[in-house]
PDB file with SEQRES, HELIX, SHEET and CRYST1 records, atoms N, CA, C and O in Angstrom:
SEQRES   1 A   84  MET GLU ALA GLU ASN LYS GLY ARG GLN GLN ARG PRO THR          
SEQRES   2 A   84  TRP LEU LYS TRP LEU LEU ARG ILE VAL PHE ALA TYR ILE          
SEQRES   3 A   84  GLY LEU LEU VAL LEU VAL LEU ALA SER ALA ILE LEU THR          
SEQRES   4 A   84  MET THR GLY THR PHE THR LEU ILE VAL LEU GLU LEU PHE          
SEQRES   5 A   84  MET ASP ASN ASP SER LEU ARG THR ILE ASN GLU GLN TYR          
SEQRES   6 A   84  LEU VAL PRO SER SER GLU PHE LEU TRP ASP LEU PHE THR          
SEQRES   7 A   84  ARG LEU VAL PRO GLY LEU                                      
HELIX    1 AA1 GLU A    2  GLY A    7  1                                   6    
HELIX    2 AA2 THR A   13  PHE A   52  1                                  40    
HELIX    3 AA3 ASP A   56  ILE A   61  1                                   6    
HELIX    4 AA4 ASN A   62  LEU A   66  3                                   5    
HELIX    5 AA5 VAL A   67  LEU A   80  1                                  14    
CRYST1    1.000    1.000    1.000  90.00  90.00  90.00 P 1           1          
ATOM      1  N   MET A   1     -43.096  -8.198 -55.866  1.00  0.00           N  
ATOM      2  CA  MET A   1     -42.222  -7.239 -56.198  1.00  0.00           C  
ATOM      3  C   MET A   1     -42.817  -6.275 -57.318  1.00  0.00           C  
ATOM      4  O   MET A   1     -42.707  -5.050 -57.252  1.00  0.00           O  
ATOM      5  N   GLU A   2     -43.417  -6.905 -58.282  1.00  0.00           N  
ATOM      6  CA  GLU A   2     -43.989  -6.135 -59.326  1.00  0.00           C  
ATOM      7  C   GLU A   2     -45.283  -5.368 -58.853  1.00  0.00           C  
ATOM      8  O   GLU A   2     -45.625  -4.331 -59.422  1.00  0.00           O  
ATOM      9  N   ALA A   3     -45.966  -5.876 -57.845  1.00  0.00           N  
ATOM     10  CA  ALA A   3     -47.095  -5.243 -57.309  1.00  0.00           C  
ATOM     11  C   ALA A   3     -46.685  -3.952 -56.568  1.00  0.00           C  
ATOM     12  O   ALA A   3     -47.438  -2.978 -56.582  1.00  0.00           O  
ATOM     13  N   GLU A   4     -45.544  -3.931 -55.947  1.00  0.00           N  
ATOM     14  CA  GLU A   4     -45.036  -2.815 -55.277  1.00  0.00           C  
ATOM     15  C   GLU A   4     -44.649  -1.687 -56.290  1.00  0.00           C  
ATOM     16  O   GLU A   4     -44.866  -0.502 -56.038  1.00  0.00           O  
ATOM     17  N   ASN A   5     -44.089  -2.098 -57.399  1.00  0.00           N  
ATOM     18  CA  ASN A   5     -43.703  -1.146 -58.412  1.00  0.00           C  
ATOM     19  C   ASN A   5     -44.895  -0.513 -59.154  1.00  0.00           C  
ATOM     20  O   ASN A   5     -44.830   0.623 -59.624  1.00  0.00           O  
ATOM     21  N   LYS A   6     -45.946  -1.267 -59.235  1.00  0.00           N  
ATOM     22  CA  LYS A   6     -47.169  -0.835 -59.889  1.00  0.00           C  
ATOM     23  C   LYS A   6     -47.918   0.216 -59.013  1.00  0.00           C  
ATOM     24  O   LYS A   6     -48.502   1.164 -59.537  1.00  0.00           O  
ATOM     25  N   GLY A   7     -47.886   0.036 -57.776  1.00  0.00           N  
ATOM     26  CA  GLY A   7     -48.592   0.867 -56.800  1.00  0.00           C  
ATOM     27  C   GLY A   7     -47.808   2.235 -56.653  1.00  0.00           C  
ATOM     28  O   GLY A   7     -48.435   3.252 -56.360  1.00  0.00           O  
ATOM     29  N   ARG A   8     -46.557   2.261 -56.838  1.00  0.00           N  
ATOM     30  CA  ARG A   8     -45.737   3.403 -56.754  1.00  0.00           C  
ATOM     31  C   ARG A   8     -45.582   4.129 -58.022  1.00  0.00           C  
ATOM     32  O   ARG A   8     -45.205   3.540 -59.036  1.00  0.00           O  
ATOM     33  N   GLN A   9     -45.880   5.477 -58.007  1.00  0.00           N  
ATOM     34  CA  GLN A   9     -45.757   6.297 -59.221  1.00  0.00           C  
ATOM     35  C   GLN A   9     -44.302   6.656 -59.458  1.00  0.00           C  
ATOM     36  O   GLN A   9     -43.539   6.938 -58.534  1.00  0.00           O  
ATOM     37  N   GLN A  10     -43.953   6.634 -60.722  1.00  0.00           N  
ATOM     38  CA  GLN A  10     -42.615   7.087 -61.036  1.00  0.00           C  
ATOM     39  C   GLN A  10     -42.627   8.590 -61.277  1.00  0.00           C  
ATOM     40  O   GLN A  10     -43.608   9.165 -61.749  1.00  0.00           O  
ATOM     41  N   ARG A  11     -41.487   9.209 -60.932  1.00  0.00           N  
ATOM     42  CA  ARG A  11     -41.363  10.638 -61.144  1.00  0.00           C  
ATOM     43  C   ARG A  11     -41.193  10.904 -62.640  1.00  0.00           C  
ATOM     44  O   ARG A  11     -40.553  10.140 -63.363  1.00  0.00           O  
ATOM     45  N   PRO A  12     -41.791  12.016 -63.075  1.00  0.00           N  
ATOM     46  CA  PRO A  12     -41.592  12.345 -64.499  1.00  0.00           C  
ATOM     47  C   PRO A  12     -40.136  12.721 -64.792  1.00  0.00           C  
ATOM     48  O   PRO A  12     -39.415  13.195 -63.914  1.00  0.00           O  
ATOM     49  N   THR A  13     -39.724  12.501 -66.030  1.00  0.00           N  
ATOM     50  CA  THR A  13     -38.332  12.740 -66.404  1.00  0.00           C  
ATOM     51  C   THR A  13     -38.010  14.235 -66.332  1.00  0.00           C  
ATOM     52  O   THR A  13     -36.880  14.585 -65.992  1.00  0.00           O  
ATOM     53  N   TRP A  14     -38.940  15.117 -66.632  1.00  0.00           N  
ATOM     54  CA  TRP A  14     -38.646  16.524 -66.557  1.00  0.00           C  
ATOM     55  C   TRP A  14     -38.375  17.020 -65.126  1.00  0.00           C  
ATOM     56  O   TRP A  14     -37.641  17.981 -64.901  1.00  0.00           O  
ATOM     57  N   LEU A  15     -39.027  16.292 -64.137  1.00  0.00           N  
ATOM     58  CA  LEU A  15     -38.840  16.684 -62.793  1.00  0.00           C  
ATOM     59  C   LEU A  15     -37.446  16.256 -62.315  1.00  0.00           C  
ATOM     60  O   LEU A  15     -36.807  16.972 -61.544  1.00  0.00           O  
ATOM     61  N   LYS A  16     -36.989  15.116 -62.763  1.00  0.00           N  
ATOM     62  CA  LYS A  16     -35.710  14.585 -62.406  1.00  0.00           C  
ATOM     63  C   LYS A  16     -34.635  15.575 -62.995  1.00  0.00           C  
ATOM     64  O   LYS A  16     -33.668  15.928 -62.321  1.00  0.00           O  
ATOM     65  N   TRP A  17     -34.834  15.976 -64.193  1.00  0.00           N  
ATOM     66  CA  TRP A  17     -33.854  16.915 -64.860  1.00  0.00           C  
ATOM     67  C   TRP A  17     -33.880  18.261 -64.182  1.00  0.00           C  
ATOM     68  O   TRP A  17     -32.817  18.845 -63.969  1.00  0.00           O  
ATOM     69  N   LEU A  18     -35.025  18.778 -63.834  1.00  0.00           N  
ATOM     70  CA  LEU A  18     -35.136  20.052 -63.152  1.00  0.00           C  
ATOM     71  C   LEU A  18     -34.429  20.036 -61.786  1.00  0.00           C  
ATOM     72  O   LEU A  18     -33.737  20.994 -61.442  1.00  0.00           O  
ATOM     73  N   LEU A  19     -34.598  18.948 -61.002  1.00  0.00           N  
ATOM     74  CA  LEU A  19     -33.945  18.860 -59.735  1.00  0.00           C  
ATOM     75  C   LEU A  19     -32.415  18.735 -59.898  1.00  0.00           C  
ATOM     76  O   LEU A  19     -31.657  19.286 -59.099  1.00  0.00           O  
ATOM     77  N   ARG A  20     -31.977  18.015 -60.927  1.00  0.00           N  
ATOM     78  CA  ARG A  20     -30.524  17.923 -61.220  1.00  0.00           C  
ATOM     79  C   ARG A  20     -29.916  19.308 -61.522  1.00  0.00           C  
ATOM     80  O   ARG A  20     -28.838  19.665 -61.047  1.00  0.00           O  
ATOM     81  N   ILE A  21     -30.668  20.062 -62.339  1.00  0.00           N  
ATOM     82  CA  ILE A  21     -30.127  21.437 -62.746  1.00  0.00           C  
ATOM     83  C   ILE A  21     -30.157  22.335 -61.534  1.00  0.00           C  
ATOM     84  O   ILE A  21     -29.230  23.125 -61.355  1.00  0.00           O  
ATOM     85  N   VAL A  22     -31.185  22.258 -60.677  1.00  0.00           N  
ATOM     86  CA  VAL A  22     -31.208  23.203 -59.476  1.00  0.00           C  
ATOM     87  C   VAL A  22     -30.097  22.785 -58.504  1.00  0.00           C  
ATOM     88  O   VAL A  22     -29.457  23.667 -57.933  1.00  0.00           O  
ATOM     89  N   PHE A  23     -29.831  21.490 -58.284  1.00  0.00           N  
ATOM     90  CA  PHE A  23     -28.768  21.057 -57.404  1.00  0.00           C  
ATOM     91  C   PHE A  23     -27.392  21.421 -57.989  1.00  0.00           C  
ATOM     92  O   PHE A  23     -26.484  21.781 -57.239  1.00  0.00           O  
ATOM     93  N   ALA A  24     -27.228  21.332 -59.312  1.00  0.00           N  
ATOM     94  CA  ALA A  24     -25.943  21.666 -59.911  1.00  0.00           C  
ATOM     95  C   ALA A  24     -25.717  23.191 -59.758  1.00  0.00           C  
ATOM     96  O   ALA A  24     -24.595  23.642 -59.528  1.00  0.00           O  
ATOM     97  N   TYR A  25     -26.770  23.942 -59.886  1.00  0.00           N  
ATOM     98  CA  TYR A  25     -26.626  25.446 -59.751  1.00  0.00           C  
ATOM     99  C   TYR A  25     -26.283  25.774 -58.303  1.00  0.00           C  
ATOM    100  O   TYR A  25     -25.444  26.641 -58.060  1.00  0.00           O  
ATOM    101  N   ILE A  26     -26.898  25.115 -57.346  1.00  0.00           N  
ATOM    102  CA  ILE A  26     -26.560  25.298 -55.945  1.00  0.00           C  
ATOM    103  C   ILE A  26     -25.099  24.892 -55.668  1.00  0.00           C  
ATOM    104  O   ILE A  26     -24.359  25.593 -54.978  1.00  0.00           O  
ATOM    105  N   GLY A  27     -24.731  23.777 -56.213  1.00  0.00           N  
ATOM    106  CA  GLY A  27     -23.354  23.334 -56.035  1.00  0.00           C  
ATOM    107  C   GLY A  27     -22.315  24.351 -56.576  1.00  0.00           C  
ATOM    108  O   GLY A  27     -21.275  24.596 -55.964  1.00  0.00           O  
ATOM    109  N   LEU A  28     -22.654  24.938 -57.767  1.00  0.00           N  
ATOM    110  CA  LEU A  28     -21.763  25.893 -58.342  1.00  0.00           C  
ATOM    111  C   LEU A  28     -21.665  27.187 -57.436  1.00  0.00           C  
ATOM    112  O   LEU A  28     -20.590  27.757 -57.248  1.00  0.00           O  
ATOM    113  N   LEU A  29     -22.827  27.600 -56.903  1.00  0.00           N  
ATOM    114  CA  LEU A  29     -22.876  28.738 -55.989  1.00  0.00           C  
ATOM    115  C   LEU A  29     -21.965  28.461 -54.706  1.00  0.00           C  
ATOM    116  O   LEU A  29     -21.203  29.311 -54.245  1.00  0.00           O  
ATOM    117  N   VAL A  30     -22.118  27.258 -54.214  1.00  0.00           N  
ATOM    118  CA  VAL A  30     -21.318  26.848 -53.010  1.00  0.00           C  
ATOM    119  C   VAL A  30     -19.828  26.890 -53.351  1.00  0.00           C  
ATOM    120  O   VAL A  30     -19.027  27.379 -52.555  1.00  0.00           O  
ATOM    121  N   LEU A  31     -19.448  26.377 -54.540  1.00  0.00           N  
ATOM    122  CA  LEU A  31     -18.090  26.267 -54.854  1.00  0.00           C  
ATOM    123  C   LEU A  31     -17.433  27.642 -55.091  1.00  0.00           C  
ATOM    124  O   LEU A  31     -16.294  27.884 -54.692  1.00  0.00           O  
ATOM    125  N   VAL A  32     -18.228  28.570 -55.784  1.00  0.00           N  
ATOM    126  CA  VAL A  32     -17.717  29.909 -55.996  1.00  0.00           C  
ATOM    127  C   VAL A  32     -17.649  30.771 -54.676  1.00  0.00           C  
ATOM    128  O   VAL A  32     -16.715  31.542 -54.462  1.00  0.00           O  
ATOM    129  N   LEU A  33     -18.632  30.599 -53.866  1.00  0.00           N  
ATOM    130  CA  LEU A  33     -18.631  31.326 -52.568  1.00  0.00           C  
ATOM    131  C   LEU A  33     -17.458  30.826 -51.656  1.00  0.00           C  
ATOM    132  O   LEU A  33     -16.810  31.639 -50.997  1.00  0.00           O  
ATOM    133  N   ALA A  34     -17.199  29.524 -51.625  1.00  0.00           N  
ATOM    134  CA  ALA A  34     -16.222  28.991 -50.809  1.00  0.00           C  
ATOM    135  C   ALA A  34     -14.840  29.478 -51.307  1.00  0.00           C  
ATOM    136  O   ALA A  34     -13.988  29.840 -50.497  1.00  0.00           O  
ATOM    137  N   SER A  35     -14.628  29.486 -52.591  1.00  0.00           N  
ATOM    138  CA  SER A  35     -13.342  29.981 -53.129  1.00  0.00           C  
ATOM    139  C   SER A  35     -13.190  31.504 -52.900  1.00  0.00           C  
ATOM    140  O   SER A  35     -12.086  31.995 -52.664  1.00  0.00           O  
ATOM    141  N   ALA A  36     -14.312  32.235 -52.973  1.00  0.00           N  
ATOM    142  CA  ALA A  36     -14.155  33.674 -52.707  1.00  0.00           C  
ATOM    143  C   ALA A  36     -13.760  33.892 -51.155  1.00  0.00           C  
ATOM    144  O   ALA A  36     -12.898  34.698 -50.805  1.00  0.00           O  
ATOM    145  N   ILE A  37     -14.425  33.152 -50.351  1.00  0.00           N  
ATOM    146  CA  ILE A  37     -14.069  33.299 -48.889  1.00  0.00           C  
ATOM    147  C   ILE A  37     -12.623  32.912 -48.644  1.00  0.00           C  
ATOM    148  O   ILE A  37     -11.914  33.600 -47.909  1.00  0.00           O  
ATOM    149  N   LEU A  38     -12.193  31.863 -49.226  1.00  0.00           N  
ATOM    150  CA  LEU A  38     -10.774  31.480 -49.044  1.00  0.00           C  
ATOM    151  C   LEU A  38      -9.749  32.517 -49.558  1.00  0.00           C  
ATOM    152  O   LEU A  38      -8.742  32.791 -48.905  1.00  0.00           O  
ATOM    153  N   THR A  39     -10.027  33.061 -50.702  1.00  0.00           N  
ATOM    154  CA  THR A  39      -9.134  34.066 -51.205  1.00  0.00           C  
ATOM    155  C   THR A  39      -9.218  35.401 -50.427  1.00  0.00           C  
ATOM    156  O   THR A  39      -8.215  36.107 -50.318  1.00  0.00           O  
ATOM    157  N   MET A  40     -10.360  35.740 -49.905  1.00  0.00           N  
ATOM    158  CA  MET A  40     -10.527  36.910 -49.108  1.00  0.00           C  
ATOM    159  C   MET A  40      -9.776  36.707 -47.750  1.00  0.00           C  
ATOM    160  O   MET A  40      -9.126  37.623 -47.246  1.00  0.00           O  
ATOM    161  N   THR A  41      -9.883  35.557 -47.218  1.00  0.00           N  
ATOM    162  CA  THR A  41      -9.157  35.271 -45.955  1.00  0.00           C  
ATOM    163  C   THR A  41      -7.667  35.328 -46.199  1.00  0.00           C  
ATOM    164  O   THR A  41      -6.935  35.850 -45.358  1.00  0.00           O  
ATOM    165  N   GLY A  42      -7.197  34.821 -47.302  1.00  0.00           N  
ATOM    166  CA  GLY A  42      -5.758  34.929 -47.661  1.00  0.00           C  
ATOM    167  C   GLY A  42      -5.345  36.349 -47.755  1.00  0.00           C  
ATOM    168  O   GLY A  42      -4.282  36.727 -47.263  1.00  0.00           O  
ATOM    169  N   THR A  43      -6.169  37.156 -48.382  1.00  0.00           N  
ATOM    170  CA  THR A  43      -5.864  38.545 -48.584  1.00  0.00           C  
ATOM    171  C   THR A  43      -5.697  39.279 -47.288  1.00  0.00           C  
ATOM    172  O   THR A  43      -4.710  39.978 -47.062  1.00  0.00           O  
ATOM    173  N   PHE A  44      -6.728  39.097 -46.400  1.00  0.00           N  
ATOM    174  CA  PHE A  44      -6.665  39.734 -45.134  1.00  0.00           C  
ATOM    175  C   PHE A  44      -5.522  39.194 -44.253  1.00  0.00           C  
ATOM    176  O   PHE A  44      -4.941  39.948 -43.473  1.00  0.00           O  
ATOM    177  N   THR A  45      -5.211  37.950 -44.367  1.00  0.00           N  
ATOM    178  CA  THR A  45      -4.056  37.412 -43.640  1.00  0.00           C  
ATOM    179  C   THR A  45      -2.764  38.051 -44.020  1.00  0.00           C  
ATOM    180  O   THR A  45      -1.967  38.413 -43.155  1.00  0.00           O  
ATOM    181  N   LEU A  46      -2.535  38.201 -45.322  1.00  0.00           N  
ATOM    182  CA  LEU A  46      -1.351  38.858 -45.746  1.00  0.00           C  
ATOM    183  C   LEU A  46      -1.339  40.315 -45.430  1.00  0.00           C  
ATOM    184  O   LEU A  46      -0.255  40.864 -45.236  1.00  0.00           O  
ATOM    185  N   ILE A  47      -2.404  40.957 -45.365  1.00  0.00           N  
ATOM    186  CA  ILE A  47      -2.459  42.330 -44.925  1.00  0.00           C  
ATOM    187  C   ILE A  47      -2.059  42.519 -43.438  1.00  0.00           C  
ATOM    188  O   ILE A  47      -1.343  43.447 -43.063  1.00  0.00           O  
ATOM    189  N   VAL A  48      -2.574  41.574 -42.626  1.00  0.00           N  
ATOM    190  CA  VAL A  48      -2.206  41.612 -41.167  1.00  0.00           C  
ATOM    191  C   VAL A  48      -0.700  41.265 -41.040  1.00  0.00           C  
ATOM    192  O   VAL A  48       0.002  41.872 -40.231  1.00  0.00           O  
ATOM    193  N   LEU A  49      -0.216  40.317 -41.815  1.00  0.00           N  
ATOM    194  CA  LEU A  49       1.206  39.973 -41.671  1.00  0.00           C  
ATOM    195  C   LEU A  49       2.105  41.097 -42.123  1.00  0.00           C  
ATOM    196  O   LEU A  49       3.198  41.298 -41.595  1.00  0.00           O  
ATOM    197  N   GLU A  50       1.610  41.844 -43.137  1.00  0.00           N  
ATOM    198  CA  GLU A  50       2.420  42.912 -43.655  1.00  0.00           C  
ATOM    199  C   GLU A  50       2.575  44.064 -42.496  1.00  0.00           C  
ATOM    200  O   GLU A  50       3.601  44.735 -42.386  1.00  0.00           O  
ATOM    201  N   LEU A  51       1.568  44.193 -41.748  1.00  0.00           N  
ATOM    202  CA  LEU A  51       1.641  45.162 -40.657  1.00  0.00           C  
ATOM    203  C   LEU A  51       2.740  44.902 -39.636  1.00  0.00           C  
ATOM    204  O   LEU A  51       3.312  45.832 -39.067  1.00  0.00           O  
ATOM    205  N   PHE A  52       3.021  43.636 -39.418  1.00  0.00           N  
ATOM    206  CA  PHE A  52       4.036  43.266 -38.452  1.00  0.00           C  
ATOM    207  C   PHE A  52       5.409  43.067 -39.081  1.00  0.00           C  
ATOM    208  O   PHE A  52       6.422  43.075 -38.381  1.00  0.00           O  
ATOM    209  N   MET A  53       5.446  42.892 -40.373  1.00  0.00           N  
ATOM    210  CA  MET A  53       6.764  42.721 -41.055  1.00  0.00           C  
ATOM    211  C   MET A  53       6.963  43.886 -42.004  1.00  0.00           C  
ATOM    212  O   MET A  53       6.023  44.446 -42.567  1.00  0.00           O  
ATOM    213  N   ASP A  54       8.263  44.229 -42.154  1.00  0.00           N  
ATOM    214  CA  ASP A  54       8.601  45.307 -43.122  1.00  0.00           C  
ATOM    215  C   ASP A  54       9.063  44.678 -44.450  1.00  0.00           C  
ATOM    216  O   ASP A  54      10.212  44.815 -44.871  1.00  0.00           O  
ATOM    217  N   ASN A  55       8.082  43.967 -45.099  1.00  0.00           N  
ATOM    218  CA  ASN A  55       8.418  43.190 -46.274  1.00  0.00           C  
ATOM    219  C   ASN A  55       7.346  43.641 -47.332  1.00  0.00           C  
ATOM    220  O   ASN A  55       6.145  43.419 -47.183  1.00  0.00           O  
ATOM    221  N   ASP A  56       7.885  44.292 -48.416  1.00  0.00           N  
ATOM    222  CA  ASP A  56       6.955  44.693 -49.520  1.00  0.00           C  
ATOM    223  C   ASP A  56       6.606  43.611 -50.447  1.00  0.00           C  
ATOM    224  O   ASP A  56       5.739  43.799 -51.301  1.00  0.00           O  
ATOM    225  N   SER A  57       7.236  42.462 -50.337  1.00  0.00           N  
ATOM    226  CA  SER A  57       6.833  41.382 -51.265  1.00  0.00           C  
ATOM    227  C   SER A  57       5.490  40.771 -50.963  1.00  0.00           C  
ATOM    228  O   SER A  57       4.836  40.239 -51.859  1.00  0.00           O  
ATOM    229  N   LEU A  58       5.057  40.838 -49.695  1.00  0.00           N  
ATOM    230  CA  LEU A  58       3.716  40.427 -49.396  1.00  0.00           C  
ATOM    231  C   LEU A  58       2.703  41.294 -50.005  1.00  0.00           C  
ATOM    232  O   LEU A  58       1.695  40.808 -50.518  1.00  0.00           O  
ATOM    233  N   ARG A  59       2.936  42.631 -49.969  1.00  0.00           N  
ATOM    234  CA  ARG A  59       2.048  43.546 -50.628  1.00  0.00           C  
ATOM    235  C   ARG A  59       1.938  43.323 -52.127  1.00  0.00           C  
ATOM    236  O   ARG A  59       0.855  43.406 -52.707  1.00  0.00           O  
ATOM    237  N   THR A  60       3.064  43.041 -52.734  1.00  0.00           N  
ATOM    238  CA  THR A  60       3.133  42.774 -54.146  1.00  0.00           C  
ATOM    239  C   THR A  60       2.333  41.497 -54.509  1.00  0.00           C  
ATOM    240  O   THR A  60       1.550  41.494 -55.459  1.00  0.00           O  
ATOM    241  N   ILE A  61       2.547  40.433 -53.742  1.00  0.00           N  
ATOM    242  CA  ILE A  61       1.783  39.221 -53.930  1.00  0.00           C  
ATOM    243  C   ILE A  61       0.313  39.444 -53.750  1.00  0.00           C  
ATOM    244  O   ILE A  61      -0.511  38.965 -54.530  1.00  0.00           O  
ATOM    245  N   ASN A  62       0.000  40.160 -52.733  1.00  0.00           N  
ATOM    246  CA  ASN A  62      -1.439  40.440 -52.466  1.00  0.00           C  
ATOM    247  C   ASN A  62      -2.079  41.252 -53.598  1.00  0.00           C  
ATOM    248  O   ASN A  62      -3.148  40.889 -54.088  1.00  0.00           O  
ATOM    249  N   GLU A  63      -1.451  42.318 -54.005  1.00  0.00           N  
ATOM    250  CA  GLU A  63      -2.055  43.194 -55.036  1.00  0.00           C  
ATOM    251  C   GLU A  63      -2.039  42.507 -56.406  1.00  0.00           C  
ATOM    252  O   GLU A  63      -2.902  42.787 -57.238  1.00  0.00           O  
ATOM    253  N   GLN A  64      -1.034  41.577 -56.667  1.00  0.00           N  
ATOM    254  CA  GLN A  64      -1.006  41.057 -57.987  1.00  0.00           C  
ATOM    255  C   GLN A  64      -1.930  39.854 -58.134  1.00  0.00           C  
ATOM    256  O   GLN A  64      -2.534  39.684 -59.193  1.00  0.00           O  
ATOM    257  N   TYR A  65      -2.061  39.030 -57.131  1.00  0.00           N  
ATOM    258  CA  TYR A  65      -2.729  37.763 -57.280  1.00  0.00           C  
ATOM    259  C   TYR A  65      -4.066  37.646 -56.482  1.00  0.00           C  
ATOM    260  O   TYR A  65      -5.112  37.306 -57.035  1.00  0.00           O  
ATOM    261  N   LEU A  66      -3.980  37.939 -55.179  1.00  0.00           N  
ATOM    262  CA  LEU A  66      -5.187  37.648 -54.364  1.00  0.00           C  
ATOM    263  C   LEU A  66      -6.253  38.649 -54.523  1.00  0.00           C  
ATOM    264  O   LEU A  66      -7.409  38.240 -54.630  1.00  0.00           O  
ATOM    265  N   VAL A  67      -6.014  39.879 -54.552  1.00  0.00           N  
ATOM    266  CA  VAL A  67      -7.005  40.925 -54.668  1.00  0.00           C  
ATOM    267  C   VAL A  67      -7.818  40.733 -55.911  1.00  0.00           C  
ATOM    268  O   VAL A  67      -9.041  40.642 -55.810  1.00  0.00           O  
ATOM    269  N   PRO A  68      -7.175  40.658 -57.180  1.00  0.00           N  
ATOM    270  CA  PRO A  68      -7.993  40.516 -58.350  1.00  0.00           C  
ATOM    271  C   PRO A  68      -8.813  39.199 -58.337  1.00  0.00           C  
ATOM    272  O   PRO A  68      -9.969  39.179 -58.758  1.00  0.00           O  
ATOM    273  N   SER A  69      -8.201  38.119 -57.853  1.00  0.00           N  
ATOM    274  CA  SER A  69      -8.996  36.879 -57.844  1.00  0.00           C  
ATOM    275  C   SER A  69     -10.169  36.937 -56.924  1.00  0.00           C  
ATOM    276  O   SER A  69     -11.241  36.462 -57.297  1.00  0.00           O  
ATOM    277  N   SER A  70     -10.040  37.498 -55.723  1.00  0.00           N  
ATOM    278  CA  SER A  70     -11.116  37.634 -54.782  1.00  0.00           C  
ATOM    279  C   SER A  70     -12.181  38.546 -55.346  1.00  0.00           C  
ATOM    280  O   SER A  70     -13.370  38.268 -55.189  1.00  0.00           O  
ATOM    281  N   GLU A  71     -11.776  39.668 -56.024  1.00  0.00           N  
ATOM    282  CA  GLU A  71     -12.789  40.503 -56.645  1.00  0.00           C  
ATOM    283  C   GLU A  71     -13.571  39.825 -57.798  1.00  0.00           C  
ATOM    284  O   GLU A  71     -14.777  40.010 -57.958  1.00  0.00           O  
ATOM    285  N   PHE A  72     -12.806  39.019 -58.601  1.00  0.00           N  
ATOM    286  CA  PHE A  72     -13.448  38.301 -59.629  1.00  0.00           C  
ATOM    287  C   PHE A  72     -14.466  37.221 -59.103  1.00  0.00           C  
ATOM    288  O   PHE A  72     -15.549  37.022 -59.652  1.00  0.00           O  
ATOM    289  N   LEU A  73     -14.038  36.563 -58.029  1.00  0.00           N  
ATOM    290  CA  LEU A  73     -14.952  35.488 -57.540  1.00  0.00           C  
ATOM    291  C   LEU A  73     -16.159  36.185 -56.851  1.00  0.00           C  
ATOM    292  O   LEU A  73     -17.289  35.727 -57.024  1.00  0.00           O  
ATOM    293  N   TRP A  74     -15.969  37.186 -56.143  1.00  0.00           N  
ATOM    294  CA  TRP A  74     -17.148  37.894 -55.555  1.00  0.00           C  
ATOM    295  C   TRP A  74     -18.087  38.435 -56.613  1.00  0.00           C  
ATOM    296  O   TRP A  74     -19.304  38.302 -56.481  1.00  0.00           O  
ATOM    297  N   ASP A  75     -17.547  39.043 -57.661  1.00  0.00           N  
ATOM    298  CA  ASP A  75     -18.443  39.558 -58.687  1.00  0.00           C  
ATOM    299  C   ASP A  75     -19.143  38.417 -59.391  1.00  0.00           C  
ATOM    300  O   ASP A  75     -20.302  38.571 -59.776  1.00  0.00           O  
ATOM    301  N   LEU A  76     -18.481  37.257 -59.583  1.00  0.00           N  
ATOM    302  CA  LEU A  76     -19.106  36.159 -60.193  1.00  0.00           C  
ATOM    303  C   LEU A  76     -20.281  35.649 -59.324  1.00  0.00           C  
ATOM    304  O   LEU A  76     -21.360  35.350 -59.836  1.00  0.00           O  
ATOM    305  N   PHE A  77     -20.045  35.557 -58.015  1.00  0.00           N  
ATOM    306  CA  PHE A  77     -21.047  35.142 -57.087  1.00  0.00           C  
ATOM    307  C   PHE A  77     -22.196  36.038 -57.110  1.00  0.00           C  
ATOM    308  O   PHE A  77     -23.327  35.553 -57.138  1.00  0.00           O  
ATOM    309  N   THR A  78     -22.008  37.367 -57.099  1.00  0.00           N  
ATOM    310  CA  THR A  78     -23.115  38.274 -57.115  1.00  0.00           C  
ATOM    311  C   THR A  78     -23.885  38.281 -58.441  1.00  0.00           C  
ATOM    312  O   THR A  78     -25.080  38.579 -58.447  1.00  0.00           O  
ATOM    313  N   ARG A  79     -23.248  37.969 -59.528  1.00  0.00           N  
ATOM    314  CA  ARG A  79     -23.931  37.824 -60.813  1.00  0.00           C  
ATOM    315  C   ARG A  79     -24.732  36.518 -60.858  1.00  0.00           C  
ATOM    316  O   ARG A  79     -25.799  36.465 -61.469  1.00  0.00           O  
ATOM    317  N   LEU A  80     -24.221  35.474 -60.214  1.00  0.00           N  
ATOM    318  CA  LEU A  80     -24.936  34.226 -60.258  1.00  0.00           C  
ATOM    319  C   LEU A  80     -26.219  34.194 -59.328  1.00  0.00           C  
ATOM    320  O   LEU A  80     -27.143  33.418 -59.573  1.00  0.00           O  
ATOM    321  N   VAL A  81     -26.243  35.015 -58.311  1.00  0.00           N  
ATOM    322  CA  VAL A  81     -27.416  35.080 -57.440  1.00  0.00           C  
ATOM    323  C   VAL A  81     -28.301  36.214 -57.862  1.00  0.00           C  
ATOM    324  O   VAL A  81     -27.900  37.375 -57.778  1.00  0.00           O  
ATOM    325  N   PRO A  82     -29.453  35.923 -58.297  1.00  0.00           N  
ATOM    326  CA  PRO A  82     -30.342  36.999 -58.736  1.00  0.00           C  
ATOM    327  C   PRO A  82     -30.785  37.861 -57.490  1.00  0.00           C  
ATOM    328  O   PRO A  82     -31.120  37.342 -56.425  1.00  0.00           O  
ATOM    329  N   GLY A  83     -30.761  39.115 -57.697  1.00  0.00           N  
ATOM    330  CA  GLY A  83     -31.240  40.030 -56.630  1.00  0.00           C  
ATOM    331  C   GLY A  83     -30.121  40.596 -55.738  1.00  0.00           C  
ATOM    332  O   GLY A  83     -30.379  41.414 -54.856  1.00  0.00           O  
ATOM    333  N   LEU A  84     -28.880  40.152 -55.977  1.00  0.00           N  
ATOM    334  CA  LEU A  84     -27.754  40.640 -55.154  1.00  0.00           C  
ATOM    335  C   LEU A  84     -27.116  41.818 -55.825  1.00  0.00           C  
ATOM    336  O   LEU A  84     -26.153  42.379 -55.302  1.00  0.00           O  
TER     337      LEU A  84                                                      
END                                                                             
């Protein structure tokens, strides 16, 4: 058992932390993009429902809550990804 461990090189600590940071950053990007897509889908769904119904409360909900949150999440995603 010890012979196997001696023959195998251990990864440097800085490489482990670098990989953890990169994977955490990618996870954050995935989370922000998924939330942005969900809020945009909800926004478009309410817009389509509003076309078929004569109800202004859907427009109010949409303009008050979903549009600002989807804009914030999309801006956050574009700021987190360099070059976008």
